[in-house]
ZAMARGU-4260 file (C-alpha; in steps of 0.2 Angstrom, whole numbers, plus 5000, padded with zeros to 4 digits):
<rodrens>
0) 5233/4985/5064 | 5216/4997/5066 | 5206/4997/5082 | 5186/5003/5079 | 5183/5022/5084
5) 5204/5023/5084 | 5216/5033/5074 | 5223/5026/5057 | 5240/5033/5060 | 5256/5023/5062
10) 5264/5026/5083 | 5280/5032/5074 | 5274/5043/5060 | 5274/5062/5067 | 5258/5071/5067
15) 5257/5084/5053 | 5254/5103/5061 | 5237/5106/5058 | 5233/5121/5048 | 5226/5137/5055
20) 5215/5144/5040 | 5199/5143/5043 | 5188/5128/5033 | 5174/5136/5022 | 5159/5128/5029
25) 5148/5118/5015 | 5135/5123/5007 | 5118/5114/5016 | 5105/5110/5007 | 5093/5116/5019
30) 5095/5134/5011 | 5079/5147/5015 | 5066/5144/5004 | 5047/5153/5003 | 5034/5147/4996
35) 5020/5157/4987 | 5002/5156/4994 | 4996/5146/4980 | 5010/5135/4978 | 5003/5132/4999
40) 4985/5130/4994 | 4991/5118/4979 | 5000/5105/4992 | 4988/5108/5004 | 4971/5108/4994
45) 4962/5098/5005 | 4961/5113/5016 | 4949/5121/5004 | 4938/5105/5002 | 4947/5099/4986
50) 4953/5081/4995 | 4949/5071/4979 | 4941/5071/4962 | 4923/5070/4970 | 4925/5083/4982
55) 4934/5093/4971 | 4917/5095/4959 | 4906/5097/4974 | 4916/5110/4982 | 4919/5119/4964
60) 4900/5119/4963 | 4899/5126/4977 | 4909/5139/4977 | 4905/5145/4961 | 4885/5145/4966
65) 4889/5155/4983 | 4901/5168/4974 | 4885/5171/4961 | 4874/5171/4976 | 4884/5186/4985
70) 4887/5196/4969 | 4868/5197/4965 | 4863/5202/4982 | 4875/5215/4983 | 4867/5226/4971
75) 4849/5219/4977 | 4846/5210/4964 | 4834/5192/4965 | 4850/5179/4959 | 4846/5170/4945
80) 4859/5156/4944 | 4863/5143/4931 | 4874/5130/4935 | 4880/5117/4922 | 4891/5101/4923
85) 4897/5093/4905 | 4903/5077/4907 | 4919/5075/4895 | 4926/5059/4886 | 4942/5052/4884
90) 4944/5057/4869 | 4936/5074/4869 | 4948/5080/4882 | 4964/5073/4872 | 4958/5084/4859
95) 4956/5098/4866 | 4971/5096/4874 | 4979/5093/4858 | 4983/5074/4862 | 4980/5062/4849
100) 4974/5046/4856 | 4986/5030/4855 | 4979/5012/4855 | 4989/5001/4868 | 5003/4991/4861
105) 5006/4982/4878 | 4992/4975/4886 | 5001/4970/4901 | 5010/4986/4904 | 4993/4993/4912
110) 4988/4991/4929 | 4970/4987/4924 | 4977/4969/4913 | 4967/4955/4917 | 4977/4939/4915
115) 4969/4924/4908 | 4970/4915/4924 | 4960/4931/4933 | 4948/4930/4921 | 4942/4912/4922
120) 4942/4913/4940 | 4931/4930/4940 | 4920/4920/4926 | 4920/4905/4937 | 4914/4916/4950
125) 4901/4922/4941 | 4894/4906/4935 | 4892/4901/4953 | 4881/4915/4957 | 4870/4914/4944
130) 4867/4896/4949 | 4864/4901/4967 | 4853/4915/4961 | 4841/4902/4949 | 4841/4888/4963
135) 4833/4902/4974 | 4822/4908/4961 | 4814/4893/4958 | 4812/4888/4976 | 4802/4905/4980
140) 4816/4915/4988 | 4818/4933/4984 | 4835/4935/4976 | 4845/4951/4973 | 4845/4954/4954
145) 4863/4946/4946 | 4875/4959/4943 | 4891/4955/4933 | 4906/4960/4941 | 4913/4975/4935
150) 4931/4977/4926 | 4946/4982/4933 | 4945/5001/4934 | 4965/5008/4930 | 4973/5023/4941
155) 4973/5032/4925 | 4953/5031/4919 | 4951/5050/4927 | 4934/5058/4922 | 4932/5077/4916
160) 4920/5090/4918 | 4915/5106/4911 | 4908/5116/4925 | 4900/5132/4920 | 4891/5144/4931
165) 4881/5161/4925 | 4873/5172/4935 | 4864/5190/4935 | 4877/5200/4948 | 4886/5215/4951
170) 4901/5207/4937 | 4917/5212/4940 | 4928/5227/4933 | 4937/5224/4917 | 4953/5227/4924
175) 4954/5217/4941 | 4948/5202/4934 | 4966/5193/4932 | 4971/5195/4950 | 4952/5193/4955
180) 4954/5176/4948 | 4973/5171/4948 | 4982/5177/4962 | 4979/5168/4980 | 4972/5180/4994
185) 4968/5194/4986 | 4949/5198/4987 | 4933/5209/4989 | 4928/5199/5005 | 4941/5205/5019
190) 4933/5214/5034 | 4924/5212/5049 | 4907/5206/5040 | 4894/5193/5039 | 4899/5183/5022
195) 4896/5166/5016 | 4917/5163/5011 | 4930/5170/5021 | 4948/5170/5012 | 4942/5174/4993
200) 4948/5156/4990 | 4934/5147/4981 | 4935/5151/4960 | 4955/5151/4963 | 4957/5134/4972
205) 4945/5128/4957 | 4957/5135/4944 | 4973/5129/4954 | 4964/5113/4953 | 4963/5114/4934
210) 4979/5118/4932 | 4984/5102/4942 | 4973/5089/4934 | 4969/5096/4916 | 4983/5110/4912
215) 4967/5120/4905 | 4964/5140/4908 | 4949/5146/4916 | 4938/5157/4904 | 4928/5173/4912
220) 4915/5184/4905 | 4909/5197/4914 | 4899/5215/4912 | 4894/5226/4924 | 4878/5236/4924
225) 4877/5250/4910 | 4890/5243/4902 | 4892/5240/4883 | 4905/5228/4882 | 4908/5211/4890
230) 4924/5206/4897 | 4931/5190/4892 | 4946/5182/4899 | 4955/5167/4898 | 4971/5165/4912
235) 4979/5152/4922 | 4990/5155/4937 | 5007/5154/4939 | 5008/5144/4955 | 5027/5147/4959
240) 5024/5168/4958 | 5008/5167/4963 | 5002/5178/4947 | 4990/5177/4933 | 4995/5169/4916
245) 4984/5180/4904 | 4979/5169/4887 | 4967/5182/4880 | 4959/5199/4889 | 4948/5209/4878
250) 4932/5217/4878 | 4917/5212/4867 | 4900/5220/4862 | 4887/5219/4876 | 4871/5218/4863
255) 4861/5208/4876 | 4865/5223/4890 | 4867/5210/4901 | 4877/5211/4916 | 4885/5198/4929
260) 4896/5184/4927 | 4900/5167/4918 | 4913/5157/4923 | 4919/5141/4914 | 4931/5128/4921
265) 4938/5112/4916 | 4941/5099/4930 | 4942/5082/4935 | 4931/5075/4945 | 4919/5061/4950
270) 4899/5065/4948 | 4894/5047/4951 | 4900/5045/4969 | 4895/5065/4972 | 4881/5066/4962
275) 4867/5064/4977 | 4878/5079/4987 | 4877/5091/4973 | 4859/5088/4972 | 4856/5090/4990
280) 4867/5104/4992 | 4856/5112/4977 | 4841/5107/4986 | 4845/5113/5004 | 4852/5131/4996
285) 4833/5130/4988 | 4828/5130/5005 | 4837/5143/5012 | 4836/5157/4998 | 4817/5156/4990
290) 4818/5172/4982 | 4834/5165/4972 | 4830/5154/4955 | 4843/5141/4950 | 4843/5130/4937
295) 4857/5115/4938 | 4860/5103/4922 | 4868/5088/4919 | 4874/5083/4903 | 4884/5068/4898
300) 4885/5058/4880 | 4872/5045/4886 | 4855/5053/4886 | 4850/5043/4903 | 4862/5049/4916
305) 4855/5068/4909 | 4850/5078/4925 | 4838/5095/4922 | 4833/5104/4940 | 4823/5119/4939
310) 4822/5127/4958 | 4810/5140/4955 | 4809/5156/4964 | 4796/5156/4977 | 4796/5175/4983
315) 4803/5191/4982 | 4807/5198/4999 | 4827/5199/5001 | 4836/5199/5018 | 4844/5215/5021
320) 4864/5215/5013 | 4876/5213/5029 | 4885/5226/5034 | 4902/5229/5037 | 4905/5232/5056
325) 4921/5237/5068 | 4929/5226/5080 | 4921/5225/5098 | 4934/5228/5111 | 4935/5210/5116
330) 4939/5201/5100 | 4954/5210/5096 | 4972/5205/5097 | 4988/5213/5099 | 4992/5213/5078
335) 4974/5218/5074 | 4977/5234/5085 | 4994/5238/5077 | 4985/5235/5060 | 4972/5247/5065
340) 4982/5261/5072 | 4992/5260/5057 | 4978/5261/5046 | 4966/5273/5054 | 4964/5292/5051
345) 4960/5298/5065 | 4974/5307/5074 | 4973/5306/5095 | 4968/5292/5106 | 4953/5298/5110
350) 4946/5300/5091 | 4954/5282/5089 | 4946/5274/5103 | 4928/5280/5098 | 4928/5277/5080
355) 4939/5262/5077 | 4928/5248/5091 | 4909/5247/5093 | 4902/5250/5111 | 4916/5265/5114
360) 4908/5282/5118 | 4917/5299/5122 | 4914/5296/5141 | 4918/5278/5140 | 4935/5283/5131
365) 4941/5294/5142 | 4939/5284/5157 | 4949/5268/5150 | 4963/5280/5146 | 4962/5288/5165
370) 4963/5269/5170 | 4977/5266/5156 | 4991/5275/5168 | 5001/5293/5167 | 5007/5289/5153
375) 4992/5290/5144 | 4982/5306/5140 | 4968/5309/5128 | 4974/5320/5115 | 4990/5309/5113
380) 4994/5308/5093 | 4990/5287/5093 | 5003/5286/5078 | 5017/5288/5094 | 5011/5274/5104
385) 5026/5263/5110 | 5023/5244/5108 | 5022/5243/5129 | 5008/5255/5130 | 4999/5245/5115
390) 5000/5230/5127 | 4994/5241/5139 | 4978/5243/5127 | 4975/5227/5125 | 4977/5222/5143
395) 4962/5234/5147 | 4952/5228/5133 | 4954/5209/5139 | 4948/5215/5157 | 4936/5228/5156
400) 4915/5229/5153 | 4911/5233/5135 | 4893/5230/5129 | 4888/5217/5117 | 4889/5224/5102
405) 4870/5222/5093 | 4867/5211/5075 | 4861/5224/5065 | 4876/5220/5056 | 4869/5202/5052
410) 4859/5196/5038 | 4848/5180/5044 | 4839/5173/5031 | 4821/5177/5041 | 4806/5165/5048
415) 4797/5171/5031 | 4809/5165/5020 | 4815/5150/5032 | 4798/5142/5033 | 4793/5146/5013
420) 4807/5137/5010 | 4806/5123/5020 | 4786/5119/5013 | 4791/5123/4994 | 4805/5109/4996
425) 4798/5097/5009 | 4780/5098/5007 | 4776/5095/5026 | 4760/5092/5035 | 4766/5105/5047
430) 4782/5116/5051 | 4786/5130/5065 | 4799/5142/5063 | 4808/5152/5076 | 4821/5166/5076
435) 4830/5170/5092 | 4839/5189/5096 | 4856/5192/5094 | 4870/5185/5104 | 4889/5184/5109
440) 4900/5173/5107 | 4918/5180/5108 | 4913/5198/5105 | 4905/5192/5088 | 4886/5195/5087
445) 4878/5178/5080 | 4858/5176/5077 | 4851/5157/5078 | 4835/5154/5066 | 4826/5134/5068
450) 4814/5127/5057 | 4805/5109/5062 | 4793/5101/5051 | 4784/5085/5055 | 4781/5072/5038
455) 4784/5078/5020 | 4789/5073/5003 | 4805/5063/5000 | 4807/5064/5021 | 4814/5049/5028
460) 4807/5042/5045 | 4818/5048/5060 | 4826/5066/5063 | 4833/5073/5048 | 4846/5089/5049
465) 4849/5102/5039 | 4864/5115/5045 | 4866/5131/5037 | 4879/5144/5042 | 4880/5162/5035
470) 4866/5154/5022 | 4879/5141/5014 | 4871/5122/5016 | 4885/5111/5027 | 4885/5093/5020
475) 4898/5086/5028 | 4904/5081/5047 | 4888/5081/5053 | 4891/5070/5069 | 4900/5082/5079
480) 4890/5096/5072 | 4881/5108/5087 | 4866/5107/5077 | 4867/5086/5077 | 4870/5085/5094
485) 4858/5094/5101 | 4844/5087/5091 | 4850/5070/5095 | 4853/5071/5114 | 4847/5087/5121
490) 4829/5091/5114 | 4816/5075/5124 | 4804/5075/5106 | 4791/5062/5116 | 4788/5077/5128
495) 4782/5087/5114 | 4773/5076/5106 | 4784/5068/5090 | 4791/5051/5090 | 4809/5053/5086
500) 4810/5037/5077 | 4793/5034/5067 | 4788/5052/5063 | 4798/5061/5048 | 4805/5078/5057
505) 4815/5090/5047 | 4827/5099/5059 | 4832/5116/5050 | 4845/5126/5059 | 4854/5143/5053
510) 4867/5152/5060 | 4874/5169/5055 | 4887/5179/5063 | 4901/5190/5059 | 4913/5176/5062
515) 4907/5155/5062 | 4918/5147/5074 | 4920/5132/5063 | 4930/5117/5069 | 4944/5109/5058
520) 4951/5116/5040 | 4937/5111/5028 | 4925/5124/5038 | 4910/5109/5037 | 4902/5109/5056
525) 4903/5121/5071 | 4909/5114/5087 | 4897/5107/5100 | 4911/5116/5115 | 4902/5131/5114
530) 4890/5134/5124 | 4886/5152/5119 | 4880/5143/5102 | 4874/5128/5111 | 4862/5134/5123
535) 4854/5145/5109 | 4853/5130/5095 | 4843/5120/5110 | 4832/5136/5113 | 4826/5139/5096
540) 4823/5121/5094 | 4814/5119/5105 | 4801/5136/5104 | 4801/5129/5086 | 4793/5109/5095
545) 4783/5122/5108 | 4773/5129/5091 | 4772/5111/5084 | 4765/5103/5102 | 4750/5114/5100
550) 4747/5109/5083 | 4749/5093/5084 | 4738/5091/5101 | 4723/5100/5091 | 4725/5087/5077
555) 4725/5073/5091 | 4709/5080/5097 | 4704/5082/5080 | 4707/5065/5076 | 4699/5059/5092
560) 4682/5069/5087 | 4683/5059/5072 | 4684/5042/5079 | 4669/5046/5091 | 4658/5051/5077
565) 4662/5034/5069 | 4658/5025/5083 | 4643/5033/5085 | 4638/5030/5069 | 4644/5013/5072
570) 4631/5011/5087 | 4615/5021/5078 | 4605/5006/5072 | 4608/4998/5088 | 4604/5014/5099
575) 4589/5018/5090 | 4580/5000/5091 | 4584/5001/5110 | 4576/5015/5112 | 4562/5013/5099
580) 4556/4998/5110 | 4559/5008/5126 | 4547/5021/5118 | 4534/5009/5113 | 4532/5000/5131
585) 4529/5018/5137 | 4517/5021/5126 | 4508/5005/5129 | 4510/5009/5148 | 4502/5028/5145
590) 4487/5021/5133 | 4481/5009/5149 | 4485/5024/5158 | 4494/5014/5173 | 4509/5028/5172
595) 4506/5047/5171 | 4519/5055/5163 | 4523/5075/5159 | 4515/5084/5143 | 4527/5083/5132
600) 4533/5065/5134 | 4513/5063/5133 | 4513/5071/5115 | 4529/5062/5110 | 4522/5042/5114
605) 4506/5048/5108 | 4516/5048/5091 | 4524/5033/5094 | 4507/5025/5096 | 4501/5031/5080
610) 4514/5028/5071 | 4520/5044/5067 | 4538/5041/5076 | 4546/5026/5070 | 4561/5019/5072
615) 4569/5022/5054 | 4562/5042/5061 | 4573/5040/5077 | 4588/5033/5066 | 4588/5050/5055
620) 4588/5062/5069 | 4602/5055/5078 | 4611/5055/5062 | 4608/5070/5058 | 4613/5074/5077
625) 4629/5065/5078 | 4633/5076/5060 | 4629/5093/5067 | 4640/5089/5084 | 4655/5084/5073
630) 4651/5099/5060 | 4650/5112/5076 | 4667/5104/5082 | 4677/5103/5066 | 4671/5120/5063
635) 4677/5127/5080 | 4693/5116/5076 | 4695/5124/5061 | 4694/5141/5068 | 4708/5139/5081
640) 4721/5132/5070 | 4716/5135/5052 | 4710/5127/5037 | 4720/5114/5030 | 4716/5113/5010
645) 4724/5100/4998 | 4742/5105/4993 | 4740/5118/4976 | 4755/5121/4963 | 4765/5136/4971
650) 4766/5152/4959 | 4776/5167/4961 | 4765/5185/4953 | 4778/5198/4945 | 4770/5216/4946
655) 4763/5222/4931 | 4770/5239/4932 | 4786/5242/4927 | 4793/5251/4941 | 4788/5242/4958
660) 4777/5254/4969 | 4775/5244/4985 | 4776/5244/5005 | 4783/5228/5012 | 4775/5225/5031
665) 4786/5210/5038 | 4780/5197/5051 | 4788/5181/5055 | 4775/5172/5047 | 4773/5181/5031
670) 4776/5198/5022 | 4758/5208/5017 | 4763/5219/5002 | 4752/5235/5001 | 4754/5242/4983
675) 4753/5262/4978
</rodrens>
């Protein structure tokens, strides 16, 4: 009998000698594997904002628009961006991929199949709802319009869209196009400077999502300035090898001498759920870039769904192009120091410290080298540094004092553009803007700009918060953002004569930096735990509120003056009657010489006795006096605060000359252009 855990051998059976030859280990299933970057992002697409079909459509639009703006701004060209979303029906999509439509044979096989019992139950429920609605209408009660319950939508009922984005930017070199779109983690945005994107993932992720959801390739047309041909490329991506799979790559005639890029991609999406987000994004992008012209179109088979919105350019004053800068010593780590040593063209340590980092002059570099110890000297070859010596440099960088980096490398929108964008899109009653000076967080400079508006078109009551990071609108995860928390919890709006719940308040905050400290993988909000940024945001909003308070107080004074005029005008009739009765009695007393009066009063009383001054005369004189006082006070108010005119249709006037020949004199409120 075999016991649990015991041997199955018989006690009398002799044991076999153990073999001394070692057994070969079994092949394990956990062999070392490697994923390509494209494969990683395909499996973790939420990192790049491709969480679901609706968000993927939004992110695709956003990435293509931002790439277009970067491309145009890099050559100081006023951006013209056209974005089109075309809805593609199931039949059209099937014909695009060469699939023949097939009628259903076994209806019960599909997840949107409705049984007879379920249909009967649904119809009965709809009938009861109609009865209740009719009863409420007969009783005079308000009732919502009856809407029949929607049929069950199957999981396979996907929606497809062709997204096209065309710009007038730099364009792309013919030979670089395949790698720029078909190789993940390769791009032109690497380096220390203010950029809208950071990883070069935008269009590549749209291509990966297209390959995952539709299997269709992306199409790119591009031409650089001065080229007589247009580069056309149709490609998709080999996910496992992270290389482009080119279907067509050719040069076509460029008769129109166009320069820029046009990208077309077909993806699965959801316009219905993300319509408002996409339109809000385009509107906010028009606020922060009023020097750009946007044309947005949504095209559907049913014309009632079509949308066409043009965001016109309102200025041709562009922010300066962001400059690439060097690293600040306090912001580098060991790996970065090693990479800088490997890539530097400088020979010795002194030159390396001077030229590869900001705010290290020759004298200060010599002091740092002297502090490192006897193993270091200014003339030593930088390539010969050992790992231990590099660690010593890193330790000193973390402990030593360095001047803060300046903000010259940054490119904020500017108060002029921010104010113009707010006025153009919101039409507020009043607006104030403020641009702070450059500050530093962990060795990276940043600038906070803010605008606060009161009133406006299509603005809800209460706080309406608009957030921008490196001139990109942030629409998601607003609750945890530093701007939202500051506006809701750290600003006492009542002290600035602003009602937080009843007034229509627009709060605009734009943060630019060489490194935006986003929280989470989605890069949708900036944390509230960074003291330097939180205090800068609060200060910028407060400066705007102080400006608004002055305007609001003057407006309240003007309103009080108008109220005073109305009150005085209301009592003119009674006042003139009372004054005239007093004057008439005084005139009678004067005639009987019971009282002696002054010469001026005697003349006045004589006119009253002679009926030269009547009650109607006094009423006219008093009304004229009220009008005169009101006019003088209104003139003083207008002189101090500026005359407010009725809103007019804004327009942009292009210079008539072939070449622009002018000088711009910048001011936070306006730009004065002097033509030569």
